[in-house]
C-alpha positions in Angstrom: 62.1 92.0 92.1 63.5 92.3 88.7 61.8 91.8 85.3 62.5 87.9 83.7 63.9 87.8 80.2 62.9 85.1 77.6 65.2 83.3 75.4 63.2 84.9 72.7 64.4 88.3 73.8 61.2 89.5 75.2 61.1 91.0 78.5 58.4 89.9 81.1 57.1 91.3 84.5 58.2 89.5 87.7 55.8 86.6 88.5 55.3 85.7 84.7 54.7 81.9 84.0 54.7 81.7 80.1 56.5 84.2 78.0 54.1 87.0 76.7 55.6 86.7 73.4 56.4 83.2 72.5 54.4 81.1 75.2 57.8 79.3 76.6 57.9 78.3 80.4 60.0 80.7 82.5 61.8 79.6 85.4 60.5 75.8 85.6 61.7 73.4 88.3 63.3 69.9 87.4 60.7 67.3 86.4 58.0 69.8 84.9 59.8 69.8 81.3 57.2 67.3 80.1 54.1 68.4 82.0 50.9 70.1 80.6 51.4 73.8 80.6 48.9 75.5 83.2 47.1 77.8 81.1 45.2 79.8 84.0 45.3 83.4 83.3 47.6 82.7 80.4 50.3 82.7 82.8 50.4 86.1 83.2 51.7 87.8 86.4 49.2 88.8 89.2 49.6 91.4 91.7 48.7 89.4 94.6 51.5 86.8 93.4 54.3 89.3 92.7 54.2 92.5 95.5 54.2 91.6 98.9 56.3 94.5 100.6 54.0 97.3 101.4 50.9 97.1 103.7 48.6 97.8 100.5 50.1 95.0 99.0 49.3 92.7 101.7 46.1 93.6 102.0 45.4 92.8 98.4 47.1 89.7 98.4 44.7 88.7 101.4 41.7 89.6 99.5 42.4 88.3 96.5 42.5 84.4 97.8 39.6 82.5 96.9 39.9 80.9 100.1 39.3 84.2 102.1 35.9 84.7 99.7 34.8 81.4 100.7 35.3 82.0 104.6 33.5 85.0 104.4 30.6 83.5 102.4 30.4 80.6 105.1 30.8 82.9 107.9 27.9 85.3 106.5 25.4 82.2 105.9 26.6 80.7 109.5 25.5 84.5 110.9 22.3 84.4 108.9 21.1 80.8 110.2 21.6 82.2 114.0 19.4 85.1 112.8 16.4 83.1 112.0 16.5 81.0 115.7 14.2 83.7 116.8 11.9 86.1 115.2 13.3 89.6 114.4 12.4 92.9 115.9 10.1 94.0 113.2 7.5 90.7 113.7 7.7 90.8 117.2 4.3 92.1 119.1 6.3 94.9 121.2 7.6 98.0 120.9 10.3 96.7 123.5 12.6 94.2 122.2 15.2 94.9 125.2 12.3 93.8 127.5 10.4 91.2 125.3 13.4 88.7 124.2 14.3 88.3 128.0 10.6 87.5 129.2 9.7 85.2 126.3 13.0 83.3 125.8 14.9 84.0 128.8 18.4 83.8 128.9 18.9 82.9 125.5 16.5 86.0 124.5 18.9 88.1 126.3 22.0 87.1 125.0 20.2 87.0 121.6 19.3 90.6 121.7 22.5 91.8 123.5 24.4 90.1 120.3 22.4 92.0 118.0 20.6 88.8 116.7 17.3 90.3 116.7 17.9 92.9 114.4 20.7 90.8 112.6 20.1 92.5 108.7 20.3 96.0 110.0 23.0 95.5 112.3 26.8 97.1 111.6 28.3 93.5 111.7 26.3 91.9 109.2 26.9 94.9 106.8 30.5 94.7 107.3 30.3 91.4 106.4 28.6 92.3 103.3 30.9 94.7 102.5 34.1 92.7 102.9 32.5 89.6 100.5 32.1 92.7 98.2 35.6 93.8 98.2 37.0 90.5 98.1 34.8 89.9 94.9 36.1 93.2 93.8 39.9 92.4 94.7 39.4 88.8 93.2 38.3 90.2 90.0 40.6 93.0 89.3 43.8 90.8 90.4 42.9 88.1 87.4 41.3 90.1 84.9 43.4 92.7 84.3 46.4 90.3 83.4 43.9 88.2 81.6 42.9 90.8 79.4 46.3 92.1 78.7 47.5 88.9 77.7 44.5 87.8 75.5 44.6 91.3 73.9 48.1 90.8 73.0 48.6 87.3 72.2 50.8 86.4 69.4 50.7 84.1 66.3 54.0 82.8 66.5 54.4 80.7 69.4 57.5 78.7 70.4 57.3 74.9 69.6 57.8 74.0 73.5 54.6 75.7 73.9 52.9 74.0 71.5 53.8 70.3 72.3 53.1 70.9 75.9 49.4 71.8 75.2 47.1 69.1 76.2 46.0 68.6 72.8 49.1 68.8 70.1 50.6 66.9 67.4 53.9 66.9 65.7 55.2 65.5 62.0 58.0 66.0 59.8 57.0 67.7 56.5 58.4 70.1 54.0 58.0 73.9 54.1 55.4 73.4 50.9 53.6 70.8 53.0 53.3 72.7 56.1 51.8 75.4 53.9 49.3 73.5 51.9 48.2 71.4 55.4 47.8 74.8 57.2 45.8 76.4 54.2 43.2 73.1 54.8 43.2 73.4 58.3 42.6 77.2 58.1 39.5 76.9 55.6 37.6 74.4 57.8 38.4 75.8 61.1 37.2 78.9 59.6 33.7 77.1 58.6 33.6 76.3 62.2 33.4 79.8 63.0 36.9 80.1 64.0 38.7 83.7 63.6 42.0 82.9 61.7 45.1 84.6 61.7 48.3 83.9 59.7 52.0 85.1 60.2 54.4 83.7 57.7 54.5 80.0 58.7 52.4 80.2 61.6 48.6 80.4 62.4 46.3 81.0 65.3 42.7 80.0 65.1 40.5 81.2 67.8 36.6 81.5 68.7 34.6 82.2 71.6 37.1 84.7 73.8 34.5 86.4 75.1 33.4 83.3 77.3 36.4 84.0 79.4 34.5 87.1 80.9 31.7 85.2 82.0 33.1 84.1 85.7 34.1 88.1 85.7 30.7 89.3 84.7 29.1 87.1 87.5 31.2 88.8 90.2 30.1 92.5 88.3 26.7 91.3 88.9 27.2 90.1 92.5 29.0 93.1 93.5 26.0 95.1 92.5 23.6 93.0 94.0 25.3 93.4 97.2 25.4 96.9 96.8 21.8 96.8 96.5 21.1 94.9 99.9 23.6 97.5 101.7 21.4 100.2 100.3 18.0 98.7 101.6 19.6 99.9 105.0 20.2 103.3 103.8 18.1 106.4 104.5 16.8 107.6 101.7 16.8 104.2 99.5 14.4 102.0 102.1 11.5 103.0 104.0 9.3 100.8 106.5 6.8 103.1 108.3 3.2 102.2 109.7 0.2 104.6 109.3 -3.6 104.0 110.3 -6.3 105.7 108.1 -9.8 106.2 109.1 -12.5 105.6 106.7 -13.0 109.3 105.0 -9.9 110.3 106.0 -6.6 111.3 103.7 -3.0 111.1 105.6 0.2 111.7 104.5 2.2 108.6 103.7 5.0 108.8 105.8 8.6 110.3 104.1 7.3 110.3 100.7 5.2 113.4 98.6 2.3 111.2 98.5 -1.1 111.2 100.2 -3.6 108.2 100.8 -7.5 108.4 101.3 -9.3 105.7 102.9 -12.6 105.8 101.1 -13.7 102.3 102.8 -12.7 99.7 105.0 -14.3 96.6 105.3 -13.9 92.9 106.7 -15.2 89.9 105.0 -15.8 86.6 107.0 -16.1 83.1 105.8 -19.5 81.5 105.3 -20.0 78.6 107.6 -20.4 76.3 104.8 -16.8 76.8 103.6 -15.3 76.3 106.7 -13.9 72.8 108.4 -16.6 71.3 110.9 -14.5 71.9 113.5 -14.4 75.5 112.9 -17.9 76.0 112.1 -18.8 74.4 115.3 -17.3 77.1 117.4 -19.8 79.5 116.3 -17.5 82.3 116.1 -17.1 84.3 112.9 -13.8 83.5 111.1 -11.9 86.4 108.8 -11.3 85.6 105.4 -10.3 89.0 103.9 -9.6 92.7 105.1 -10.0 95.1 102.2 -8.9 99.1 102.1 -10.4 100.9 99.2 -7.6 103.4 98.9 -6.7 106.6 96.8 -3.1 107.6 96.3 -2.8 111.5 96.0 -0.4 114.2 95.3 0.0 117.6 95.1 -0.5 119.6 91.8 2.9 121.5 91.0 0.8 124.1 89.8 -2.2 124.7 92.2 -1.1 122.7 95.2 -4.1 120.7 95.3 -4.2 117.0 96.1 -5.0 115.0 92.9 -5.7 111.2 92.2 -2.5 109.4 90.9 -3.5 106.0 91.6 -6.6 104.0 92.9 -6.5 100.3 93.9 -8.1 98.0 96.8 -5.8 96.8 98.8 -5.8 93.2 100.6 -3.9 90.9 102.4 -0.6 90.0 100.3 -2.0 92.4 97.4 -0.6 95.9 98.4 -1.3 99.0 96.6 1.8 99.7 94.4 2.7 102.9 92.8 6.2 103.4 91.5 8.5 102.5 93.9 6.0 103.0 96.8 4.2 99.8 98.4 1.0 99.8 101.0 0.4 96.6 102.6 -2.8 96.0 104.6 -1.4 95.0 108.2 -4.1 96.0 110.3 -7.9 96.6 110.8 -9.3 98.3 113.7 -12.9 99.8 114.8 -12.1 102.8 116.7 -14.3 105.6 118.2 -15.2 108.3 116.1 -17.9 110.5 117.4 -20.0 110.9 120.9 -23.5 111.6 121.0 -24.3 113.1 124.3 -27.6 114.7 125.8 -28.1 117.1 128.4 -30.6 116.4 131.3 -32.2 118.9 133.9 -31.6 116.9 137.2 -34.6 119.1 138.7 -37.1 118.1 136.2 -35.5 114.8 134.6 -36.2 116.1 131.3 -33.6 116.2 128.2 -32.8 119.4 127.4 -31.4 118.0 124.1 -28.1 116.3 122.3 -25.3 117.0 120.4 -22.5 115.0 118.9 -19.0 115.4 119.3 -16.5 114.5 116.6 -13.5 113.0 118.7 -11.4 113.5 115.6 -12.2 117.0 115.0 -14.1 118.8 118.1 -15.3 122.5 117.6 -13.5 124.7 119.9 -14.5 127.7 118.5 -18.4 127.4 118.0 -20.4 126.3 120.4 -23.0 123.2 120.2 -26.5 124.7 120.0 -29.5 123.1 121.6 -33.1 123.6 121.6 -34.6 126.3 124.0 -31.5 128.7 123.3 -29.0 126.4 125.4 -25.2 126.1 124.2 -22.3 123.6 125.2 -18.8 124.3 124.5 -15.7 122.5 125.1 -13.1 124.2 127.1 -10.5 121.0 127.4 -10.3 117.9 125.5 -8.0 114.8 126.6 -8.2 112.2 123.7 -6.5 109.6 126.0 -7.1 110.5 129.3 -5.1 109.7 132.4 -4.1 111.6 135.6 -0.1 112.6 136.2 0.6 114.3 139.5 -3.2 115.0 140.4 -3.1 117.0 137.0 -4.9 115.7 133.6 -2.8 114.7 130.8 -3.5 112.9 127.4 -1.3 109.7 126.9 -1.6 110.1 122.9 -3.5 111.9 120.1 -6.1 108.6 119.6 -9.3 108.8 121.2 -8.9 105.9 123.4 -10.4 107.3 126.9 -11.8 110.8 125.6 -12.7 113.1 128.3 -13.9 116.7 128.1 -14.5 119.8 130.3 -17.8 121.3 129.0 -19.3 124.7 129.6 -22.9 124.6 129.6 -25.1 128.2 129.2 -29.1 128.0 129.4 -31.5 130.9 130.2 -32.2 129.3 133.3 -28.8 129.4 134.8 -27.5 132.9 136.4 -23.8 131.9 135.3 -22.3 129.1 133.2 -21.8 125.8 134.6 -18.8 123.4 134.0 -19.0 119.8 133.6 -16.7 116.8 133.4 -17.5 113.8 131.1 -14.8 111.2 131.3 -15.3 108.0 129.5 -15.9 105.1 131.6 -16.3 107.2 134.8 -18.9 108.3 136.8 -18.8 112.2 138.0 -22.3 112.5 139.8 -20.7 112.4 143.0 -18.1 115.3 141.8 -20.4 117.2 140.1 -23.6 117.1 142.4 -23.8 120.6 142.7 -24.6 120.9 139.0 -28.1 121.2 137.8 -27.6 119.8 134.7 -25.7 116.5 133.8 -24.1 115.9 130.2 -24.4 112.2 129.6 -23.3 109.4 126.9 -26.5 108.6 124.9 -24.6 106.5 122.3 -21.1 106.0 120.3 -20.5 106.0 116.6 -17.2 104.1 115.5 -15.5 104.3 112.3 -13.4 101.6 110.7 -9.5 102.1 110.2 -6.7 100.5 108.3 -3.3 99.6 109.8 -0.8 100.4 106.2 2.7 99.3 106.0 4.2 101.9 103.7 7.4 100.5 102.1 9.8 102.0 99.6 12.7 99.8 98.4 14.8 102.1 95.7 17.4 99.8 96.2 15.3 96.8 94.6 16.1 98.0 91.0 19.9 97.6 91.9 19.2 94.2 93.0 17.3 93.0 90.3 20.1 94.5 87.6 22.9 92.8 89.7 20.8 89.4 89.6 20.4 89.6 85.8 24.0 90.7 85.0 24.9 87.4 87.4 22.5 85.2 85.2 24.2 86.7 82.0 27.6 85.9 83.4 26.5 82.3 84.2 25.3 81.6 80.7 28.0 83.0 79.0 30.4 80.8 81.3 28.5 78.0 80.6 27.4 77.9 77.4 30.5 78.8 75.6 33.9 78.0 75.6 37.4 79.8 74.4 38.9 77.6 71.9 42.4 77.9 70.2 44.3 76.1 67.8 48.1 77.3 66.9 49.9 76.0 64.2 53.9 76.5 63.5 56.1 75.2 60.7 59.7 75.4 62.0 62.8 73.6 60.3 61.0 70.8 58.9 58.3 70.0 61.4 54.9 71.4 61.3 53.7 71.4 65.6 50.1 71.8 66.6 49.1 73.1 69.9 45.2 73.3 71.1 43.6 74.5 74.2 39.9 75.1 75.8 38.7 76.3 79.1 36.3 73.7 79.2 34.2 71.1 77.2 37.5 69.3 76.1 35.3 66.4 74.6 33.5 68.8 71.9 36.7 70.6 71.5 38.4 66.8 70.6 35.3 65.9 68.1 35.9 69.4 66.5 39.4 69.1 65.9 39.1 65.5 64.8 36.6 66.9 62.3 39.0 69.4 61.1 41.7 66.9 60.5 40.0 64.5 59.0 41.8 62.9 55.8 45.2 64.1 56.6 47.9 62.1 58.1 48.2 64.4 61.4 48.0 62.6 64.4 46.8 64.3 67.4 47.3 63.5 70.7 44.6 64.2 73.1 44.1 64.3 77.0 43.3 61.4 79.0 40.5 63.4 81.2 38.2 66.2 80.5 39.8 68.4 83.2 38.4 71.9 83.1 40.7 75.1 83.4 39.4 78.5 84.8 40.6 81.8 84.3 
């Protein structure tokens, strides 16, 4: 692929449409001599149209196509629509999506899950599509902006008469050199008043304004690329956090995967007043929840003392999360859970109660005994918060006190040796422990409110907003400003004028008419307001 040499003597890269120096068309076909010049990208050579031999060049050419970008965007939209047919995994009431979808939606649900549509926005095919759109934007932009930048940076004042007369707005008039110079002086003055930057070289003139508007679409692309990077970062560990934590009233817990702790000072539920409800809802007699609230304190460790110190205090309500820096805590659940058991010790022989004691189910005492009147003591030997049997052995399914069970050791002055007793929630142990003299039985339960909080941290969100702002800036530049240029040249007794804008031809025409008012220069205008990009 050899370079192309123009009649003016300038050597142009292969693929150049208009000479970089004089603007004369290169290698035109028959029948194009009278057509207006295509000024997109200033006729500069683009890599995608000039290099197609190596594999890299073929890949570059593929992604530089606007059609490919449109297809990728439409494909991503179609996949996104498919992802809304059934609820995503984070919104289903089950920890087993592989079981939930087939049970709820049958064969459709099973196919939906196996195709990865149930967790679409975290799936690698969706991320791949987003990444391909980003690659397409980068390649499309570089393929066009680099040659455009070079052409505009090095544009010449002196242009060939063919270039001038084949602009969509042009003029041609015979006159002497002195008349041409006087007319150029007049037009230069008038265009300067309209904020054109005027450059002159001998008997030629270039008036230009609004060049920066040519970068509007590419600023758009930069904003979109940053936006897509932010979206991809939302699923990258360290940039995205979506955890869940239960915090009881009065409890302080570590906020998962953050340096913070949260204390639940009070958790409450607010019900609607019957007068606030519609008649059909009020007639049911059932209380209707109005709002869940958690008075929360966010704490962080002091780097010097290591003590927890409050950094933020806020009441969390549904749709009104606690926000501190890049961490958000959302009210998601509210439960009333077991806090403690008040147990009494009864002498089965006399029927009298020896005494009672309270066991904190979250912090039971193992080292110290529970002391009762008369010198009796109760110790905890074993504790199963969520009791179950497995292979004839007692186990706990979790650390939550859903079904607490204890093995107590009771010591009294009347007993020769300590007495062991099982206490299992919801189970009568009288038959099993009928030889025991004493019975440990439930007197009452203590409950506590606990809040379920969703912890979210999205470090990619500022990147998304930055991309959106840059995109809007590019949009404004591209829509509200235009790149307007006027070339004038006197040569061999004829004054030539050519003018071009990338959009808003009607406004440009009005501006040129005002500049040429009172002169005998006849301007030829286009019949349509076609817009040219690039």
